[in-house]
DRENKEZA-779423 format. One line per field, with one value per residue (C-alpha): residue number from 1; residue in one letter; chain; x negated, y negated, z negated. Coordinates in Angstrom, 2 decimals. Last residue first. Example, Ala and Ser with C-alpha at 12.3 -4.5 7.8 and 13.67 -1.06 7.14 Angstrom:
REM residues 2
seq: [2, 1]
type: [S, A]
mol: [A, A]
x: [-13.67, -12.30]
y: [1.06, 4.50]
z: [-7.14, -7.80]
REM end
This chain:
REM residues 101
seq: [101, 100, 99, 98, 97, 96, 95, 94, 93, 92, 91, 90, 89, 88, 87, 86, 85, 84, 83, 82, 81, 80, 79, 78, 77, 76, 75, 74, 73, 72, 71, 70, 69, 68, 67, 66, 65, 64, 63, 62, 61, 60, 59, 58, 57, 56, 55, 54, 53, 52, 51, 50, 49, 48, 47, 46, 45, 44, 43, 42, 41, 40, 39, 38, 37, 36, 35, 34, 33, 32, 31, 30, 29, 28, 27, 26, 25, 24, 23, 22, 21, 20, 19, 18, 17, 16, 15, 14, 13, 12, 11, 10, 9, 8, 7, 6, 5, 4, 3, 2, 1]
type: [K, K, V, L, Q, S, F, K, G, E, Y, K, I, Y, I, F, D, Y, W, Q, L, G, F, Y, I, G, A, I, L, S, S, I, L, V, I, I, S, F, V, S, H, I, A, L, W, I, E, Y, S, F, G, L, S, F, K, T, F, D, K, T, L, F, Y, L, V, P, F, E, A, L, A, H, F, I, V, G, L, G, L, W, F, L, V, A, A, L, L, Y, I, L, K, F, W, S, Q, L, Y, Y, K, K, M]
mol: [A, A, A, A, A, A, A, A, A, A, A, A, A, A, A, A, A, A, A, A, A, A, A, A, A, A, A, A, A, A, A, A, A, A, A, A, A, A, A, A, A, A, A, A, A, A, A, A, A, A, A, A, A, A, A, A, A, A, A, A, A, A, A, A, A, A, A, A, A, A, A, A, A, A, A, A, A, A, A, A, A, A, A, A, A, A, A, A, A, A, A, A, A, A, A, A, A, A, A, A, A]
x: [-165.68, -161.95, -160.95, -163.13, -161.70, -158.18, -159.15, -160.16, -157.16, -159.27, -161.32, -160.90, -157.66, -155.65, -156.54, -157.70, -155.41, -152.40, -153.51, -153.80, -150.49, -148.68, -150.55, -149.36, -145.81, -145.36, -146.94, -144.65, -141.57, -142.52, -143.18, -139.82, -137.96, -139.85, -139.20, -135.52, -135.11, -136.88, -134.58, -131.48, -132.67, -133.48, -130.01, -128.41, -130.46, -129.23, -125.62, -126.12, -127.30, -130.93, -132.15, -135.02, -132.44, -134.18, -132.57, -129.14, -128.90, -129.71, -130.05, -128.52, -131.13, -133.97, -133.07, -132.24, -135.67, -137.38, -135.51, -136.02, -139.80, -140.18, -137.07, -138.38, -141.76, -140.05, -137.87, -140.90, -142.82, -139.93, -139.90, -143.64, -143.16, -140.26, -142.29, -145.29, -143.23, -141.44, -144.68, -146.47, -143.53, -143.38, -147.12, -146.82, -144.00, -146.04, -148.98, -146.83, -145.73, -149.30, -150.53, -147.71, -148.48]
y: [-46.12, -45.29, -48.89, -49.12, -45.88, -47.23, -50.37, -48.33, -49.47, -51.29, -53.13, -56.60, -55.84, -53.67, -54.85, -58.42, -59.17, -57.88, -59.81, -63.05, -62.50, -62.00, -64.96, -67.36, -66.01, -66.10, -69.55, -70.95, -69.39, -70.62, -74.15, -74.19, -73.07, -75.43, -78.39, -77.45, -77.23, -80.56, -82.26, -80.81, -81.67, -85.25, -85.54, -84.21, -86.70, -89.46, -88.38, -88.42, -92.01, -93.04, -95.56, -93.36, -90.74, -90.08, -92.67, -92.86, -89.09, -88.21, -84.50, -83.34, -85.22, -84.06, -80.39, -80.55, -82.01, -79.44, -76.58, -77.78, -77.59, -74.13, -72.98, -74.26, -72.62, -69.30, -69.58, -70.43, -67.47, -65.23, -66.77, -66.11, -62.42, -62.08, -63.74, -61.53, -58.34, -59.35, -60.26, -57.12, -54.96, -56.68, -56.19, -52.54, -52.11, -53.77, -51.56, -48.43, -49.33, -50.19, -46.82, -44.99, -46.71]
z: [-80.17, -80.22, -79.49, -76.40, -75.03, -75.49, -73.55, -70.51, -68.48, -65.90, -68.55, -67.06, -65.23, -67.60, -71.10, -70.65, -67.72, -69.66, -72.72, -70.75, -68.97, -72.27, -73.78, -71.07, -70.86, -74.62, -74.95, -72.23, -73.82, -77.29, -76.02, -74.22, -77.35, -79.69, -77.38, -77.04, -80.81, -81.35, -78.83, -80.47, -83.99, -83.00, -81.44, -84.63, -86.67, -84.36, -84.93, -88.72, -88.58, -88.79, -91.36, -92.47, -93.50, -96.84, -99.14, -97.54, -97.16, -100.75, -101.51, -98.24, -96.22, -98.48, -98.26, -94.58, -93.80, -96.01, -94.30, -90.73, -90.31, -91.81, -89.93, -86.60, -87.20, -88.00, -84.89, -82.77, -84.18, -83.17, -79.71, -79.57, -80.33, -77.91, -75.15, -75.90, -75.84, -72.64, -70.87, -72.00, -70.89, -67.50, -66.98, -67.97, -65.47, -62.71, -63.62, -63.36, -59.82, -58.80, -60.06, -58.25, -54.92]
REM end
């Protein structure tokens, strides 16, 4: 019972850590994609707006933000479960012994 209880906590910690990591990567990716677009749009909106209005650019931004958020959450959950399975299921908690060798 105690081992199962600890494993569920470890699984939760791995999931939370992976989700936070991937959310951070999503924020960085969003910023790297958004800064050049904002730079060119504020430099000369009529030239670089591709014929879209300001409202359409806001809608594009909203959709892109939601896609990045959902993708980051899915990646965090996926990789968190993969690492948990790799460390605690495949090697039954003996990962620290593998690292020391």
